[in-house]
C-alpha positions in Angstrom: 24.3 -6.8 33.4 22.1 -9.8 32.7 19.9 -9.7 29.6 16.2 -10.5 30.4 15.1 -13.8 29.1 13.1 -13.5 25.8 9.4 -14.2 26.0 9.8 -16.7 23.2 12.1 -18.7 25.5 9.8 -18.4 28.6 10.6 -15.0 29.9 8.3 -12.1 30.5 7.0 -10.2 27.4 8.2 -6.6 27.2 4.7 -5.4 26.3 1.4 -6.9 27.5 -1.1 -4.4 26.3 -2.5 -4.7 22.8 -1.9 -2.0 20.2 -4.9 0.1 19.1 -7.5 -1.6 17.0 -8.2 -0.7 13.4 -10.6 0.4 12.0 -11.7 3.0 14.6 -15.0 4.8 14.8 -14.5 8.5 15.0 -16.8 11.3 16.3 -19.8 11.7 14.0 -19.4 8.5 12.0 -22.5 6.8 13.5 -24.6 9.9 13.1 -23.6 10.3 9.4 -24.4 6.7 8.7 -27.8 7.1 10.5 -28.7 10.2 8.5 -27.8 8.3 5.3 -29.9 5.4 6.3 -32.9 7.7 6.8 -32.6 9.0 3.2 -34.0 7.1 0.2 -30.7 7.1 -1.8 -28.2 4.5 -0.7 -26.7 3.7 -4.1 -23.8 4.8 -6.2 -25.8 7.7 -7.8 -26.6 9.3 -4.4 -25.2 12.7 -3.4 -22.8 11.3 -0.7 -20.9 9.3 -3.3 -20.5 12.3 -5.6 -19.5 14.5 -2.7 -16.8 12.0 -1.6 -15.5 11.6 -5.1 -15.0 15.4 -5.5 -13.4 15.9 -2.1 -11.0 12.9 -2.3 -9.9 13.8 -5.8 -9.4 17.4 -4.9 -7.3 16.4 -1.8 -5.1 14.2 -4.0 -4.5 16.9 -6.6 -6.7 15.4 -9.2 -9.7 16.8 -11.1 -11.9 13.7 -11.2 -12.7 10.8 -8.9 -14.7 7.7 -9.6 -15.5 5.7 -6.5 -15.7 1.9 -6.9 -16.2 -1.3 -5.0 -12.6 -2.1 -4.2 -9.0 -1.1 -4.9 -8.6 -4.2 -7.1 -11.5 -3.0 -9.2 -10.0 0.5 -9.4 -6.8 -1.0 -10.9 -8.8 -3.1 -13.4 -10.9 0.0 -14.3 -7.7 1.9 -15.0 -6.6 -0.8 -17.4 -9.9 -0.7 -19.2 -10.1 3.1 -19.3 -6.6 3.2 -20.9 -7.5 0.6 -23.5 -4.9 -1.9 -22.4 -5.7 -5.2 -23.9 -4.4 -8.5 -25.3 -0.7 -8.5 -25.8 0.0 -5.1 -24.2 2.7 -5.2 -21.6 2.5 -3.4 -18.3 5.5 -3.1 -16.0 4.9 -3.9 -12.3 7.1 -4.4 -9.2 8.0 -7.9 -8.1 6.5 -7.2 -4.7 3.0 -6.0 -4.1 -0.5 -7.4 -3.5 -1.5 -9.7 -6.3 -4.1 -7.3 -7.8 -1.3 -5.1 -9.1 -0.4 -7.9 -11.5 -3.8 -9.6 -12.0 -5.5 -6.3 -13.1 -3.2 -6.5 -16.1 -4.0 -10.2 -16.7 -7.7 -9.7 -16.5 -7.8 -7.3 -19.5 -5.6 -9.7 -21.5 -2.4 -7.8 -20.9 1.0 -9.2 -20.0 2.6 -8.2 -16.6 6.3 -7.6 -16.8 7.9 -8.0 -13.3 10.9 -5.9 -12.4 13.0 -5.5 -9.3 12.6 -3.2 -6.4 15.1 -0.8 -4.8 16.9 -2.2 -1.7 16.4 1.0 0.4 12.9 2.1 -0.6 11.2 -1.3 -1.3 9.6 0.5 -4.3 9.9 -0.3 -8.0 13.4 0.5 -9.4 13.2 3.1 -12.3 16.5 1.7 -13.8 14.9 -1.8 -14.0 11.7 -0.3 -15.4 13.7 1.2 -18.3 15.3 -2.2 -18.8 11.9 -3.8 -19.0 10.6 -1.6 -21.8 9.6 -3.2 -25.1 7.7 -2.2 -28.2 4.6 -3.7 -26.4 4.9 -1.6 -23.3 1.8 0.4 -22.7 2.0 1.3 -19.0 3.9 1.0 -15.7 2.4 0.6 -12.2 4.5 2.1 -9.4 3.3 0.9 -6.0 3.9 3.4 -3.2 4.8 0.7 -0.7 4.0 1.4 2.9 3.0 5.0 2.0 6.5 6.0 0.9 6.2 7.2 -2.7 8.1 5.7 -5.5 10.5 8.0 -7.4 7.9 9.7 -9.6 10.4 12.0 -11.2 12.6 9.3 -12.6 9.6 7.1 -13.5 7.9 10.0 -15.2 11.0 10.5 -17.3 11.0 6.9 -18.4 7.3 7.0 -19.1 7.6 10.2 -21.2 10.6 8.9 -23.2 8.7 5.6 -23.9 5.2 7.0 -24.4 3.9 4.8 -21.5 1.1 5.5 -19.1 1.8 5.7 -15.4 -0.8 4.1 -13.1 -0.1 4.9 -9.5 -1.1 2.1 -7.2 -1.6 4.2 -4.1 -3.4 1.6 -2.0 -0.9 2.4 0.9 -0.5 6.1 0.2 -3.6 8.1 1.1 -2.3 11.6 1.7 1.4 10.8 0.7 3.2 13.6 -1.2 5.9 13.8 -3.8 7.5 17.3 -3.7 4.2 18.8 -2.6 1.9 16.9 -5.0 -0.2 14.1 -3.4 -0.3 10.5 -4.5 -2.6 9.9 -7.4 -2.2 13.3 -8.9 1.2 12.6 -10.6 0.5 9.7 -12.9 -2.0 9.3 -15.8 -4.3 7.6 -13.3 -4.1 6.9 -9.6 -5.9 4.2 -7.7 -6.6 3.7 -4.0 -8.0 1.0 -1.8 -10.4 1.3 1.2 -10.1 -2.3 2.3 -10.5 -3.0 6.0 -6.8 -2.6 6.9 -6.1 0.5 4.9 -5.4 3.9 6.3 -8.8 5.0 5.1 -11.4 2.2 5.1 -15.1 1.5 4.7 -14.5 -2.3 5.0 -14.1 -2.4 1.2 -14.0 0.1 -1.5 -11.7 2.0 -3.9 -11.4 5.0 -6.1 -9.7 6.0 -9.4 -8.5 9.6 -9.7 -7.2 11.4 -12.8 -6.7 14.8 -14.3 -7.8 13.6 -17.8 -11.4 14.4 -18.5 -11.8 11.8 -21.3 -10.3 9.0 -19.2 -12.6 10.0 -16.3 -15.6 9.9 -18.5 -14.7 6.5 -19.9 -14.0 5.1 -16.4 -17.3 6.5 -15.2 -19.2 4.9 -18.0 -17.6 1.5 -17.4 -18.3 1.7 -13.7 -22.0 2.6 -14.4 -23.0 -0.2 -16.8 -21.9 1.7 -19.9 -24.2 4.7 -19.4 -23.4 8.3 -20.3 -24.3 11.5 -18.5 -27.6 12.9 -19.6 -28.7 9.8 -21.4 -31.3 7.3 -20.4 -31.0 4.7 -17.7 -31.6 2.0 -20.2 -29.2 3.4 -22.8 -25.7 1.8 -22.8 -22.7 3.0 -24.9 -19.9 1.0 -23.4 -19.3 -2.7 -22.4 -19.5 -1.7 -18.8 -20.3 -3.2 -15.4 -21.5 -2.2 -12.0 -18.5 -1.1 -9.8 -20.4 1.6 -7.9 -19.7 2.4 -4.2 -22.6 2.7 -1.7 -23.7 5.9 0.1 -22.8 4.3 3.5 -19.3 3.6 2.4 -18.9 7.2 1.0 -20.1 8.9 4.3 -17.7 6.8 6.4 -14.8 7.6 4.0 -15.7 11.3 4.0 -15.3 11.3 7.8 -12.0 9.5 7.6 -10.7 11.9 4.9 -11.3 14.7 7.5 -9.1 12.8 10.0 -6.4 11.7 7.6 -3.9 14.6 8.0 -4.0 14.4 11.8 -3.5 10.6 11.7 -0.6 11.0 9.2 1.0 13.5 11.6 0.4 11.2 14.6 2.1 8.3 12.8 5.0 10.5 11.7 5.6 11.7 15.3 5.4 8.2 16.7 7.6 6.8 14.0 10.2 9.4 14.8 10.1 8.2 18.4 10.5 4.6 17.3 13.5 5.5 15.1 15.2 7.4 18.0 14.6 4.5 20.4 15.9 2.0 17.8 19.1 4.1 17.6 22.1 1.9 18.0 20.6 -1.5 17.2 22.8 -3.1 14.5 21.5 -5.3 11.8 18.1 -3.5 11.2 17.6 -1.4 8.1 14.3 0.3 7.8 12.6 1.5 4.6 14.1 4.8 3.4 12.2 7.6 1.6 13.7 9.2 -1.5 14.1 13.0 -1.2 10.9 13.8 -3.1 8.7 11.7 -0.7 8.0 14.7 1.5 5.1 13.1 3.3 5.0 9.4 4.1 1.9 7.8 5.5 3.7 4.9 7.3 0.8 2.5 6.5 3.4 -0.2 7.1 7.1 0.1 7.8 9.2 -2.4 6.0 12.7 -3.3 7.1 15.4 -5.9 6.7 17.3 -8.1 9.2 21.0 -8.9 8.7 21.5 -12.2 10.5 25.2 -11.7 10.9 24.8 -8.2 12.5 21.6 -8.7 14.4 22.3 -12.2 15.7 19.3 -14.2 14.4 17.7 -14.6 11.0 14.4 -12.9 9.9 12.1 -15.8 11.0 13.7 -16.0 14.4 13.5 -12.2 14.7 9.8 -12.2 13.8 9.0 -15.0 16.3 10.9 -13.3 19.1 9.6 -9.8 18.6 6.0 -11.1 18.3 6.4 -12.9 21.6 7.4 -9.6 23.2 4.0 -8.3 22.3 4.7 -6.4 19.0 2.8 -7.5 15.9 5.7 -7.6 13.5 5.2 -9.9 10.5 7.3 -11.4 7.7 7.5 -9.7 4.3 5.7 -11.2 1.3 6.6 -14.9 1.2 7.5 -14.9 -2.5 7.7 -12.5 -5.4 4.4 -12.0 -7.3 5.6 -14.0 -10.3 6.2 -17.1 -8.1 2.4 -17.4 -7.5 1.0 -20.6 -9.1 -1.3 -18.7 -11.4 1.7 -17.6 -13.4 2.4 -21.2 -14.3 -0.3 -20.7 -16.9 -0.6 -17.0 -17.3 1.5 -15.0 -19.9 4.1 -12.8 -18.2 7.7 -11.7 -18.4 10.2 -11.6 -15.5 13.5 -9.6 -15.4 16.1 -10.6 -12.8 14.9 -9.6 -9.4 17.7 -10.3 -6.9 16.6 -7.6 -4.4 13.0 -8.8 -4.4 14.1 -12.4 -4.0 16.3 -11.5 -1.0 13.5 -9.6 0.6 11.4 -12.8 0.9 14.1 -14.2 3.2 15.3 -11.1 5.2 12.5 -8.5 5.2 9.7 -7.8 7.6 7.1 -5.1 8.3 5.6 -3.3 11.2 1.8 -2.6 10.8 0.2 0.9 11.1 -1.4 0.4 14.4 2.0 0.3 16.2 2.1 4.1 15.4 -1.6 4.9 16.0 -1.4 5.1 19.8 1.1 7.0 22.0 4.8 7.7 21.5 5.4 5.2 24.3 3.5 2.5 22.3 5.8 3.1 19.4 8.9 3.1 21.6 7.9 -0.3 23.0 8.2 -1.7 19.5 11.8 -0.4 19.3 12.6 -1.6 22.9 11.3 -5.1 22.0 13.6 -5.2 19.0 16.5 -4.0 21.1 15.8 -6.6 23.7 15.8 -9.4 21.1 19.0 -8.0 19.6 20.8 -7.8 22.9 19.8 -11.3 23.9 21.0 -12.9 20.7 24.2 -10.9 20.5 25.2 -11.5 24.1 24.4 -15.1 24.0 26.5 -15.6 20.9 24.2 -18.4 19.8 22.2 -17.1 16.9 19.8 -19.7 15.6 18.5 -20.0 12.1 15.6 -22.2 13.1 13.7 -19.6 15.0 14.6 -20.7 18.6 15.5 -17.9 20.9 18.3 -17.2 23.3 17.5 -16.7 27.0 
């Protein structure tokens, strides 16, 4: 049976329809924003912000929530609230968005980069333990793609070393570890509401915690150093203005109501994708550790084995994209390879898994799993089509050209 010509080589694309857009406007969103615009309070002290903080924190098994202007600022706020400062070391994974590391730098701390696990793409607890020093104050597990890092093993390392755990849950709204949701397991949890995130107001973030003192300090820093019950022009902390607006809060409140249904939708569609992918050799998708009971599938990372699949990662990405599936390459380099670390204090442990991922890993975005089961199946069929073409041609290329 002849293998259809790949689209990258001039054949017909397997999928011609676009995947669902993101963000989406749900029922009631416009009305809620309209009602907010018709009230006099649009700022961070308005009732919608406080309501959202309470609901989001409660949903994520935390007692307190402090809504802020971005996920990046939530991470920086966590560092400030914990008193991390010059010379203090904070262990971070070698792969994440840059804010995971620069939040440490911006309070004068020293990021310590450690390797990730090959199967989960999350920070490796063994490497975290190896990265400890007398200067270690905290660790920042990132729940990459919405699959939670191994919070039991990391919690043991933190307890033994007296370190704080700051959960970077920017990908993990609603994710669970043995029944406890992301953000409620560490000392502090931080979330992002940036435009692409599974909950979004275009921008925004939140810090959650079960520690009342930490919450009070974070609230004061966020609100120009003020304290509850004191005057507007009385300031007790070197704070700033990180407050969220009422319009952001009402949009996020609507999205929180839809979150569980959307997580279930992505889970069902991801299951269909996995079944369709079935016997395709040379593709290893992200695995969830046993405790990661609910995965948000914000992104789905995976790896390509050139020898088994028939083409290298870059050729794979180009060919699958041409078939109409918006796959993209993984991070182009580890965080510590960014030019800013040529002049910024940091420490790096050997990271062979993370280094390999820059060459052989990819990810599938959330919107592939936000439509129908057939939409998700198309992504698997496109990968299978590319696999069959390269394997049958016997002419795998490493320069990205495709077989026909």
